N, C-alpha and C positions, 0 to 999 in steps of 0.2 A: 503493500502500499502506499501512495504518496506520502504518506503522515507517518512513515518509520524513519524518513529521512531528516526532520527537523527534531524529532524527537531523538536520535541518535548523535546529532547534533550538539541537542541540550544535554545527553550523558554523556559526551565526550568533554564539552566545557567543565562538568559537575567533578569530573575526574581528574581533569587537569588541576582545578582548581582545589581539588583537597588532597592528591596523591602526590603533584611534583614538588619537589624543592622548593622551601620556603623561599618568598621573593620579599625583600627589606624595600622602603621607600627612601629611597636618592634624596640625601638632605641636599643635592645641586638642583633638585627640582625647585627649589624656593627662589633660587638666585635668576632672575628673569630680567632681558635684556634694558628696557625702560625704566626707569625708578624718577623719574622728571616728577616732581608735585605741583600741582594745580590747585590755586585756589584753598593753599591749604589741605588738601587732600593728598596723601603717599602715595607713588606708583599710580599718578591718576590716569594714565590711558588706561592701563590695565583693569584698573579698579571703574572708573567711569565706562568703559564698554560693555560691563555688563547692564548697563542700561536695556540693550536692545533686548536682550532676554523677557526682561519685564514688558517690553512695547510688547513683542510677540507672543507672549502668554497672553498678556491683558486682551490682546485682540483676540486670540483665540474663546478665552473665557466669553467675551461679550458675543461672539458670535454665537457659540454654544447660547449662550442666555434668550439671543433673539430667535431660534432655532427651536427653543421650548416652545414656542408659540406658533410653532409650523409645523405642527405634527404632517401635515399633507405634500409639504415641500418632495417630499422622498431623497432626501441626503440621509437619513437614519431610518431603519427597520423598525427600531422603539425604541424607548428612552435607555435601555438597558445597553444597546449599542454607543450610545451616547458616553457612558460612564467612564470609557477607560479615555476618552478624549478630554471627558473634565479633569481627570488624576493626571494627565499627560500636560496640558497647557496650565494647570496649576503649577507642574513640578518644575515646568520651563521659567515659570515667573517667579517661583523660589529661589531658582538657582541664580538670579540676580543679586538678592540677597546674600546668600550663602557665598557664592566666588567675590562677592562684592566685599565682603567681610574679611573675606581668605586674602584679597589683595593688598589691604589695605598694611597687614602686617603677615605676612607668607608663612606659614609654621605647620606642624603635622596638624595640631590640635585646632587649628581653623580650616583648614583643609578637610577635617569630617564634615563639617557644615557646607562646605563648597560640595563636595560628594552625595551627601545624603540626596538634595532634592536630586541629582542627576541620573541617579538609580530609578527615584519615582519615576523622570520620563522616560528612561529607558523601558523600566521593564511593563510600565503603561503602555507605549507603544506596541511592545510585545502583545501584549492582550489585545489591542486593537486592532491589529493585524490578524490575530486569531479568529477576531468576530467579525471580522468585513469578508474572511476569505474561507474561513471553515466551519463556524460556526459561534453565532452570535451569542446563544447559553455558553459556550466553552470560553469564549472571551471574557464573557460577562463573571464567569465562574472563578477564574484564572489570575483574576485582577488583583484582589487581595493578596492570596499568595505570592504571586509574583511578587508584588510589591515590598511584603513581610522579607521574603528572599534579599530583595535586594539591600532593604536596611542593615540583614543581618551579614549583609558580607560589608560595611562598611562598618559596622561595629565591631565584628570580628578582627578586622584589620588591625582598628582602634585598643581593642581592648588586648590582643595580641602582642600589642608594642608596647605596652605599661606595662605588661607583665612580664615581658623580655622575650617574647620567643616571636616577634612579629612577623607577618606572611601578609602579605597583601595580593598574595595571589587568586584568594576565592573575590575579589572583587574587581578582579582583572579579567575573571573566569565569567564575571557577570556581565561586564560590560560588554566585552567581545563575544560572549556566547549567545546573549542577547541579539546582537547585530546579526550573526550568522543563521541565528534560527530564522528572523526577520527575512533575510536577505532568500532563505531556502521556500519558504513559506509563499513570499511572492513570487519565486520563480516557479514554483509547481501549481500553487492556487490561482485562477483568476478570480481577478476580486468581482464583488456583484455589481460596484458601480464603475461609471467614465472616470478617467485622469487617475485609475491606479497605479499607473506605471511612476506614479512619481514619489513614491518610496525609494526607488533606484538613485534619482537623482538627490534625495533627502542622504542616502548613503554615501553618492560623491562628494557632495558638501563636506561629511561629518569626516569623510578620508580626507578632503583639502583642510579642513580644519588641526587634524592629526599631524599633518606635513609642515603647517605652519608652525605647530607649536613646538615641534621637533626644532628647526631652524629660526627658532626666536633670536638669536643673536644675529644670525645672516641676514633675515630679510630686516633687523632694525640697522644692520652697517649700510644697508641702499640707503642711503640720505637722513637718516634718523630722523625720520616720519612717522613711523610707526611700524612697533617689535614685531614678531612673527605672534607671539601669544596675543597683543590686540586686536590682531588681521583674525586669529582663531576665533575668537568671542564674535565677531562680526560675522564669518562664513558660517557658524555653527546655527548661528540667528537667522542668517537670510537660508540655509537651508532647513528650518523650522517653519520658516514662515510658507515655505512651496505646500507642505500637505493641508497648511489653511486656509490656501487660495485653493488648492484641490478640493476638499471639502464644500467650500462655498459654490464651489461650480458644478460640483457631478452630480449624477443622474445616474438612476438605476439602469442597468444595463440592457436589460429588457423592459419596452414601453408600450402600452396599449396601441394599438393601432387605430382604435375607435371608442370613442367614450362610451361610459358605460351606458347612458341615456340613451342612444341610438337603438338600443333594441337588439342589435346583434352580437352573434358571438364575439367574443374576446378574440384575437389574434394577438399573438405577440411577439415583434421582431425586434433584433438589435438595434439598441439608442444606438445614433450616430455621434 
């Protein structure tokens, strides 16, 4: 069955996170290229660029709020299908506060509050993709356990660090494992809605963001206009904006050819 592929990927990610040798958070990670202060705000570019997450998350929540009153729009099969998106955009908005706080004074203790809302976004997006492509009920049922799993991976990292046997690997398994499962579901299961391919564009922007993060200093050296980490925030927020646009524009892939009031049998054709 097709579902065996994403399940196998999830199990592989879990095995890698639990059985592979421990991974320690490098303290060099906290030393970002652009440390300029603006308006008495330390590390202002990296800190203030998180406002992009607040903007996109707020726009997503506002869209869902409006959508509650448009049950006949066809953009969601039921309120249950909307729940993962509520959590997703809330997680994105909260990332602005967690990451902003972290960049004011980068350290491990503050990095926890950066990563917690990120896991909310990763795991709720996985639940949303399951609901859209496999089963609305399955996506709804998986939402809470997935979010709890994401929280647990961050909590484990911090607790293990304080206890003297630090292991970041479970968090990394949650992050990259969820992405792998999302992409496998998107490749194997067709969305019930138009604009479903946007998930691959989002993954592309995520990959770009990771490259920019890796080459933080090299990007900053290109004229000292913007560091790679600042650009990472903007690229990630831009990628998250794409699913919001897709949600606003999407329609069921199968649309009625004739209106119900015509009295004729309804034939279903693919939506263009």
